[in-house]
C-alpha positions in Angstrom: 0.0 0.1 -0.1 1.2 3.4 -0.8 1.9 6.1 1.7 -0.8 8.1 -0.5 -3.5 5.6 -0.5 -2.7 4.8 3.5 -3.3 8.5 4.2 -6.6 8.1 1.5 -8.0 5.2 3.6 -7.4 6.4 6.8 -9.2 9.8 5.2 -12.4 7.6 4.5 -12.4 6.0 7.6 -12.2 9.0 9.4 -15.6 10.5 7.2 -17.1 7.3 7.8 -16.6 7.0 11.7 -18.2 10.9 12.0 -20.7 10.0 9.2 -21.7 7.0 11.7 -21.9 9.1 14.7 -24.3 11.3 13.2 -22.2 14.6 13.3 -20.1 15.8 10.5 -16.6 17.6 11.2 -16.4 21.6 10.5 -13.4 20.9 8.6 -12.2 18.7 6.1 -10.4 15.3 8.2 -6.8 15.6 7.0 -5.0 12.4 6.5 -3.6 11.1 9.7 -0.3 9.4 9.3 0.1 6.0 11.1 4.0 4.9 12.5 5.5 2.5 14.3 8.2 2.4 16.8 11.2 2.9 14.4 9.7 6.1 13.4 8.9 7.5 16.7 12.3 6.3 17.1 13.8 8.6 14.6 11.6 11.7 15.3 12.6 11.9 19.1 15.9 11.7 17.9 15.3 14.8 15.5 13.8 16.6 18.2 16.3 15.6 20.4 19.5 16.6 18.4 18.0 19.4 17.1 15.1 21.3 18.7 11.0 21.2 18.6 11.2 24.3 16.6 14.3 23.1 13.7 12.7 19.6 13.1 8.9 20.6 13.2 7.7 18.0 15.4 5.9 18.4 18.5 5.2 14.9 20.5 2.5 14.6 22.7 1.3 11.9 25.2 -2.4 11.8 26.1 -2.3 9.2 29.0 -3.1 9.9 31.7 -0.4 11.4 34.2 -0.7 8.1 36.6 -0.4 6.3 33.4 2.5 8.1 32.8 4.1 8.0 36.3 3.5 4.2 36.0 5.8 3.2 33.0 7.9 6.5 32.8 7.8 8.9 29.9 8.8 8.1 26.3 11.4 10.6 26.4 12.5 13.8 27.6 11.1 15.5 24.6 7.6 13.7 24.4 5.1 16.8 26.2 2.0 15.5 28.0 -1.6 16.7 27.2 -4.2 13.8 28.3 -6.8 13.6 26.1 -9.8 14.6 28.5 -8.5 18.0 27.9 -8.2 17.7 24.6 -11.6 16.3 23.9 -13.9 17.9 26.5 -11.9 21.0 27.7 -10.7 22.7 24.7 -7.0 22.5 25.3 -6.1 22.8 21.1 -8.7 26.0 21.2 -7.1 28.0 23.8 -4.6 31.0 22.9 -1.2 30.4 23.1 -0.5 32.1 26.5 -3.2 30.4 28.0 -2.1 27.2 26.7 1.5 27.6 27.9 0.2 28.8 31.2 -2.4 25.9 31.8 -0.4 22.8 30.3 3.8 24.1 30.6 4.5 23.9 27.1 4.4 26.3 24.0 1.0 25.6 22.1 1.4 23.4 18.9 1.2 26.0 15.9 -0.9 24.8 12.7 2.2 24.5 10.8 4.1 22.2 12.9 3.3 18.3 12.9 1.9 17.1 16.1 2.7 13.2 16.8 0.3 11.4 19.4 0.7 9.1 21.3 -0.9 7.2 24.6 -1.3 3.2 25.6 -2.2 1.6 22.3 -3.0 3.9 19.9 -6.6 4.2 20.3 -6.7 7.8 22.7 -3.9 9.1 20.2 -5.8 8.8 17.1 -9.1 10.1 18.9 -6.5 13.1 19.5 -5.5 13.2 15.6 -9.2 14.0 14.9 -10.0 15.8 17.5 -6.8 18.5 16.6 -7.8 17.8 12.9 -11.7 18.2 12.7 -12.0 21.1 15.5 -9.1 22.5 15.9 -7.7 23.1 12.0 -4.4 20.9 12.5 -3.3 19.4 9.5 0.3 18.0 9.8 -0.9 15.0 11.8 0.8 11.8 13.1 -0.4 8.3 15.4 2.0 6.3 17.0 -0.2 3.2 16.6 2.2 1.4 19.2 1.9 3.9 22.4 3.5 3.1 25.9 2.5 -1.1 25.2 4.9 -1.2 22.2 7.6 1.3 23.7 8.4 -0.3 26.5 7.5 -3.9 25.5 4.0 -4.3 28.1 2.0 -5.7 25.7 -0.8 -4.3 27.5 -1.9 -4.3 31.0 
């Protein structure tokens, strides 16, 4: 499967999901790129060796604080923003100053690539969908293996 057909399939899946929920996204759903552990390792290395600004990536773990305490962070360069803050509290709709005050890191710019991760790739996919459909982000990546794959736990 080519990269473009993967993107197309994800866009179709996302559109179907919204249609099945009885709602439609306010924006066209951008493609969501799926990556595995090797790709995330490369992104983390790039962010660590340069910076968020130079690399163009911001990596966000959407697990809860208790889950992150249990396993540790994937990397020091990974930010924490639990999914409930994105989904129910509209964190990505906050202005830059309020976002940084609330969460302790700079709000992702619309031109940055956001890489979302969670425990198993489900909540991070939801975060991608919300960021794209509700907040206008278009450079979205889902690390589908999540902490289970990263730490080799295989689930709880």
